[in-house]
N, C-alpha and C positions, 0 to 999 in steps of 0.2 A: 677339509677333505674336497678332493680336486676332480671337477668332474669329464669325464669321458667325452672328448667332442670329437673323434676322429671320424663317428658314422657323418659329420657335417663336410666333408674333406671331398668327397667324388661331388657334391652341388656346386661348391665352390672353385675346384678343379676345373669342371666343366663350364663354369663360367669366364675361369681364365681364357681357357682353350678357345672359346669363340672365336672364330677367325676374324681380326678386326675391333675386336674388343681391348682397346688398348689405354681407355680411359674409364675408370671404375670408380661409383659410389657405394663404400659397403657401409649398409645402415640397418640400425637396430638401436634399442632403448638403453640410456646411462646406466652403467652397470652392471649388463647381463656379461662383460667379460670377453668385449670385441676386440683389444688389446692383446690381450691373452692370447685369446682364440688364434688371433697373425701370427703372434711370433712362435707359437705351436706349429702351427699349419707350416709355416716356411721351415721351421725347424725338421719337421718331417720332409719337407718337398726341399729339402736342402742340396738335392743334384738336379733340380731344375732351375732354382728361383738364386738371386741375391737381393734381398731385401734391403734399401737401405730409407731408416725410418726417421721422420723428422716431425714435430710440433709445433704447430704456432701459437700454443697457449701464453707463452711468454712474449707473443709480438706484440709490445705495446706502442706502436709507431704511429707516427703523424704522416706519412706521405706515402704513395705506392713504391718509388724509387727506394724508401726506407724496407721497403717489405720484399720487394728481391732482392737487395742486399742480405737480410737476412736469409732469404731462402738460398741462398749461394753460401752465405757463411756454414749454414749447418750442413747443407750437402757436402762441401768441402772436408768440414771436420770429420762427418761421419766416415768418407772414402779415405781421408788421410788416418784415421783409428782403425780401418781394417786393419787385420792383424798377418791376414795375406797378400797384403799389394805388392810386394817387393816379391812376394813368391811368383804373381802373375807376372809380373817385369822380368824376373829370370825365364820363367815358361816361354815367354813369348822371346826374349834372346834365343833361348836354346833351338827353338823351332826354327828361327831365321838361319841360324849356324847350322842346323842340318843343309837348309840349301846352299849356302857358301863352300859347305866341305863336299857338294854334290859333284861327283864326277864330269858331268856334262856340263854343270854350271861352269866347274873350274876350265874343262876344256874354251867354253865360250870366253870368259874372262879375260884368258889367254888371247884370245885373238883378237878381242878389243885391245888389249895393252901394247901388243905387236904393233900395232898401229899407229900408237903414239909419235907422232916425228922425233926423228934421231933415239930418243930413249927407249923406243917400244922393245926394239930385237935385246938389246943390253939386258934390260928388267927379267925382261919371259928367261934368260939365259941364267938369270946371275941368283934371284928369288923364287920363293914357292907363294904364286899368286893368291891362291886359296886360304894359305895360313894368314897374308899377311892381310886380306880383306875381313877376316875374321876378328884380327887381332885390331884393326880400324873401328869395324862393328861395335867389339865392345866397349873401345873407346868413346865412342860415340854415344854409346847408350847411356854410358855412365856420366858423362857430361850434363848430355842432355836431360835425366832424370833429376841427376842434381840440380839441376836450372829450373824442373818445376817444382821439386820441393822448397826452393828458396822462394818461389814466384807464390807458394802454399801460405808459408811463414809470413812471408812479409805482408799477404794479404790478411791472413788471420791479425798477426798484432797491429794493424793500421786501420783496422775493419771500422772501428768506431768516427772514425775519420773520411771514411769514403762514399759516394752520394753514388747510386747507380742508375739505371734505367731499366724499365721491363724489357725493354725492346735492345737492350747494350747487349753484345757478347765480344767482350774484351777478353785479356788475357786470361783470368780467371773463368769466364765462361768456357772458354777453349779448353782448358787446364781440366774443368769438371766434366768434361765430354770426351775428353782423352781418356780419362780414369775409368769413367763408364763403358768406353769401350774397350778398354784394356781387360777390365772384367768378365764383359761377355766372350771376345774373343778366345781369353786363356784359359775360362773357366768352363768354358760352353753353357753358360747358364745365362738366364735373364734379369737383367737388374730389374726391381721396381722401385718406385719413388713412393712410399707409405706416406700421406699424410695424417698424424693422428688426430684424435681430439679436435677435431675441427669445431663442433659444435659448443667448445666449453670456453670461448673467448670472449670477448664483448661484443654484443650485436652489433655496436659501431661498427669494428671492425670487420665483420665475418663478411660483408658483400664486398670492400674493398681489399682483402686478402682473395677472395676469391676470384676477382677480375684480375689480379696480377697472376696467381695460378692457372687462369686461363690463355695467358700470354706465353706458356710452358707450350703451348701446342701450335705447330705449324704445319704447311703441307706436306712435309718429309716424316711427322709422326712428333712423337714426345720432344717437348726442348730436353736438351742436354742428352738426348738418346736412349733415353729408358724405354724397357718396351710395355711397360705397364705404368698409368699411375693411379695409386688408390686411395680416394681421400674416404677417411672414416670418420663416420657423423651418424647423429639421427637425423634425417631428413623430413624429420614432421617437427623438429624445432627449428630448424633451416626454413620451414616452410612458414613458421610462426614468424619468425624473423621477418622474414621478407614481409608478409601483409602488416608486419607492425611498422616497418621502414615505408613501404612503396603503397599499402591499403590493399585491400582485398579483392578490388576488382582487377588488379596487375596482377596477367598471365605467370603464374610463377612457373609452368611447366614450361614455356616456349622459353623462360630464362635457365631453368636450372638443365636441360637437357643437354647443352652443351657442354658441359662437364663430366658426361658421363656416354660411351659410345652405344651402347646396344640396351641396357634397361638397367636400372637399379637395384643392385644385390640385397635380397632382406635376410640378416643375421637371426635365422630361426633357431635360437637356444632354450626359447620357452620350454618345449618339448623335454627337452633334456633334463631342465631345471627341476620340472616340474616332478618327473618320475624320481626325483633325488627328494622329493620332499617328506617323505615318512621318513626315510633317513636319517635327514636331518634334523628332525622332531622329537624323535620317538625317544633319545638318551635325556631331551629336559622334560618332557612329559612324565617318563618313567621317575623324576624325582620329585613329582606332586606327590603330596599326601592325601590320602582318602578319596581318591577319586576314581570315577569309573575312567580309566586309564585307554582302553579301547574307544570308548565313545568321543573322548577328549581328542585323540588322536582322530579321528574319523571326521570331528569337525573343524576342527585345525587344519587338518591336510585340506579340504575343499576350501574354506578359506582362503588361504594363504597360494594354492594352485590358481585360486580366480583371479587375485591381486598381482601374481607373477605375469597373468598374462595380460592384465590391462596396465601393468609398467607400474604398480605401486609398492610393490616389494623387487627389488634386483638382487643379483645374484651374489652381491660382495655383500648385502645384508644377510642374507640368507646363511651363507657357509658361516658365520657366526654364531647361528643359532645352537652348535654342539656348545658354546659357551655358557650360554644363557643360565642366570640364577632363578632356580623356577621350583626352589624347594621353599614352598610358601602355603598357607592355608586361607582359605576362602571362605565366606559363609554370607548369609543373605539373612537380616531379619526383618519383622515385618510383626505390627501390633495387630491382632484379632480380639478386641473387646478389651478386658482387665490382662492377658497373659500376652508374652512375647514369644513367638515359636522361632526357632532357628533352624534353618535348612542347608543344610551343608553342602558343599560342593559337587558330592556325588549325584546328587539329584539335580544338580545343573551345571554338567560340565560348560558350559557355556561361558561360565565365570575365566573357568583356565583358558579358555582361547582369546578371553576379550585382555587376560594379563600377561599372554604370550603375544599378543599383537600389538600391545602398548609396549612393551620389552623392545621388540624388533621396529615400531614407528618414532621409538626416543621415548616418549613421553602419551600418557591416556589422552592432552590434547593434542598431539599429533595424528594418534588414531584417530579421535572425532573426526577432526580436518579431512582427513582421509575418506572417512566414511560418510561424512555430508555430501563432499565433494563428489562421492559414486552416489548416491541418493540422486542430486541435482540433475546428475546424466540420464536418469530415468531410464537407466539398466533393469531389463524384466529377463526373468528365466520361465521355460517351462515347469511343469507340476513336476516331471520325471526328473528333474536336475539333480545331482548330489547334492549340490550346493542349498537346495531348497528342502530336501528331505532331510538334512541333518540340521545344516545350521537354523533354518527359519521356525522347525519345530520346537527347538531349544529357546530361540529368543521369543517365541509366542508364549511357552511355558514360562519365561522369565517376567517377561510383562504383564503374568497370571498368575502370580508365585502363590498366591492364597488359592486357587484351585487345589482340589484331590488329586495327590499323585498316585492314589494308590486305584483310580478308574481306568477302565482299560479304552473308557471312548471318552474325549471330550470335545465340545466344542466354543470355540475362541473368536472373538470378533477383533479383526484389526480394520479402523476406520470403514468402510463400506464393504470391507470383505468379511465373509464368515468361515470362518476355516474349520473344517472336522478332521479329528485327530484318531488315531487308533495305533493300537498295539495287541499285540501277543503274549500273554504272562506277565512277565517282569521286563521283559525287553524295551528298547527304546520305542517312541512314539513315532509315527508316520502320518504326514498329509494324506487322507482320504481322499476327502473333497475341498474346494471354496467354491464358494456362490458368492455372487452379489445382485441382491434382490431375488431374483428370479433364473439370473443368470449365472451358469458355469463357467468359472474363469479358470483359462488354462495357461496364462502368463500370470507369475508372481513379482511384484518388486522388492527383490531380495534386500538390497542395498537401504533401502527406506526401513523396511523392517528389521535390519540390522541395527541401521543407525539409532531407532527409535528403542533398541532394548538397553545398547550401549548408555543413551542418555538417560534412561529409566534406573539403569543401576548406579550413575552417576549422583542423582539426586538422592537415589537411598543411602548412599556413604558420604554424602554432603549431610544428609540431617542425621545423620548416625546409626542408621538403621540397619547399613550394612558396611562391611570393612573387609580389607585384604589385608593379610600380614604375615 
């Protein structure tokens, strides 16, 4: 399933069009689909932009000079690989030919040639000046362009033996600038340099490379003449790397702001992904046996949506939900005096939610780590929050699985809080009131309760009182 991202285009297009906004940081959490979106966006905006994308993921180098050479190598490779680079050359030639063939220009050319000592008068009388100028121009461009290609091929072939400098502007740098200029002039589109996956490289190299990219900018604009340079990353990852390398007291904003012109563009994909969660979850939940599927969907959607918002689940993982193996049976058992009672998944839909989340996060241990990390961040939610009214009710019921599920009212204590649950008929329970002592509680530690319920279930499985099969 592919998520339609066209609704995000207007915001990004506006950001690109802000006057003077030629350096851009495009920020979003890992796995949200930043690279895919940019590819699709520029496919839709192919009449306005020519994107040239490079990725520093494989830049494992020892010096800034080597990094600059790698940048030039990748740029040159992308430019040479453009299928229409020859078309651009011919288009430029055709435009100039029109000038040469213009009668006013030919009249001027004849006047100039006529003043050549001894030969001028004879040349004007015997040859077509305009036609010969076009012929000479074509020959010149043919030789000149072939020379450029030879420069490119020679550079690529001996690349590993060359050492450059961030401030160097040799023949290869000039060639790149010329090719970028050709793209702009001949296509009437803006060339962009996109530096992708920037926060996925070794942290030791991030700032060394970032400083080299900083040398791409000069008083006349971006190096090599690109209209925009777009750095794609999660700015929070870069901020953490900066704090680790230079210390938390060193001003990150003062360092990073030279790499963007106006403001950091935040890629707001979470809203679109959350809107698709139910559609992605439903096929998997429909395959679960003996479950209150509507309740499972309601609980799981609430948890997954919040995990997406917090960055614990990304788009790549979510798309795989359609293929989850969820044809399982879950039961929880407990001893009450002499007899063993078995309560099925129908009464505890949270069991199915835990199973699905364990698959999404790879293992049950992986899910436990995520829940524990969220618990330690002390996120709290209002009692009206859908996450509270669905997930917490079922988590509390699981933690008190010996309670009578036939009652319409239940009072359950968790740590210092007392939860009053109620329901209509045989419907699901909802939270009616929460108190701590005599004080009414408005905010709920969702992740602490969810983590406690998951660990409780794990303990039951370890002791053989519960199983998932």
